C-alpha positions as CSV (number, residue, x, y, z in Angstrom):
1,M,38.5,66.6,85.3
2,G,37.4,65.4,82.1
3,H,39.6,67.4,79.9
4,Q,42.0,66.0,77.3
5,P,45.4,67.4,77.0
6,V,45.8,68.9,73.8
7,Q,49.6,69.7,74.1
8,Y,52.4,68.6,76.3
9,L,55.2,71.0,77.2
10,A,58.2,69.9,79.1
11,S,60.8,72.3,81.0
12,D,63.3,72.1,83.9
13,G,64.1,68.8,85.7
14,G,63.4,65.6,83.8
15,A,63.0,67.7,80.7
16,N,66.6,68.1,80.5
17,S,67.0,64.3,79.8
18,R,66.1,63.6,76.1
19,I,65.9,59.9,76.7
20,W,63.3,60.7,79.6
21,M,61.3,62.7,77.4
22,Q,61.2,60.2,74.6
23,I,60.0,57.9,77.1
24,V,57.2,60.0,78.2
25,A,56.3,60.7,74.5
26,D,56.2,57.0,73.9
27,I,54.1,56.3,76.8
28,L,51.7,59.1,76.1
29,Q,51.9,58.4,72.5
30,A,51.7,62.1,71.8
31,P,54.5,64.7,70.9
32,I,56.3,66.5,73.8
33,Q,57.3,70.1,73.1
34,L,60.7,71.0,75.0
35,L,60.9,74.5,76.3
36,K,64.1,76.5,76.2
37,G,65.3,78.9,78.7
38,H,62.2,78.4,80.9
39,P,62.4,80.0,84.3
40,G,60.5,77.1,85.8
41,S,57.5,76.7,87.9
42,S,57.8,80.0,89.4
43,L,56.7,81.6,86.0
44,G,53.4,79.5,86.2
45,A,52.9,80.6,89.8
46,A,53.5,84.2,88.9
47,W,51.1,84.1,85.9
48,A,48.5,82.3,88.0
49,A,48.8,85.2,90.5
50,A,48.4,87.7,87.7
51,I,45.3,86.2,86.4
52,G,43.9,85.8,89.8
53,T,44.6,89.6,90.6
54,G,43.1,90.7,87.2
55,Q,46.5,91.7,85.9
56,T,45.8,89.7,82.8
57,K,42.9,87.7,81.7
58,D,44.3,84.5,80.1
59,W,47.5,82.6,79.6
60,S,48.2,83.8,76.0
61,G,50.7,86.4,77.2
62,V,53.0,83.9,78.9
63,G,54.3,82.8,75.7
64,V,56.6,85.8,75.4
65,F,58.7,84.2,78.2
66,V,58.9,80.9,76.6
67,E,60.9,79.9,73.7
68,H,60.1,76.4,71.9
69,G,63.1,73.9,71.6
70,E,63.1,70.5,70.1
71,A,60.0,68.5,69.7
72,L,60.0,64.6,70.5
73,H,57.6,62.5,68.6
74,P,56.4,59.2,69.8
75,N,57.7,56.0,68.6
76,P,54.4,53.8,67.9
77,G,56.4,50.8,68.1
78,N,57.5,51.4,71.7
79,A,53.8,51.8,73.0
80,A,53.1,48.1,73.4
81,I,56.5,47.5,75.3
82,Y,55.5,50.2,78.1
83,E,51.8,49.0,78.1
84,S,52.9,45.3,78.7
85,G,55.4,46.4,81.5
86,Y,52.7,48.5,83.2
87,R,50.3,45.5,83.0
88,R,52.9,43.4,84.8
89,F,53.5,46.0,87.3
90,R,49.9,46.3,88.2
91,D,49.4,42.8,88.4
92,V,52.5,42.5,90.9
93,Y,51.2,45.5,92.7
94,E,47.7,44.0,93.4
95,S,49.1,40.8,94.4
96,L,51.3,42.5,96.9
97,K,48.4,44.7,98.1
98,H,46.4,41.8,98.8
99,L,49.2,40.1,100.8
100,N,49.6,43.0,103.0
101,R,46.0,43.3,104.0
102,G,45.6,43.4,107.8
103,R,49.2,43.9,108.5
104,P,50.3,47.2,109.9
């Protein structure tokens, strides 16, 4: 969509795994801000509805429902490892895709 993210927030599910969140931070090479006590995606849906119905004008008020937890910072040394693995994955994927052409 042409917009660069300026902040990454994580809650629920995978955010409960510190290891997984560190991997995400390393791949993105950006900090991940974990949220504590976040009620989940229902908060985003409810706030979007509030904006859509004119109950509020922007996202700034949603912060009263969210508490920041630990922030995980990227390890620059891991970026090359993940990039190399991704390149290998893409190469294998493209090779398999070409093998499957014309098959149901």
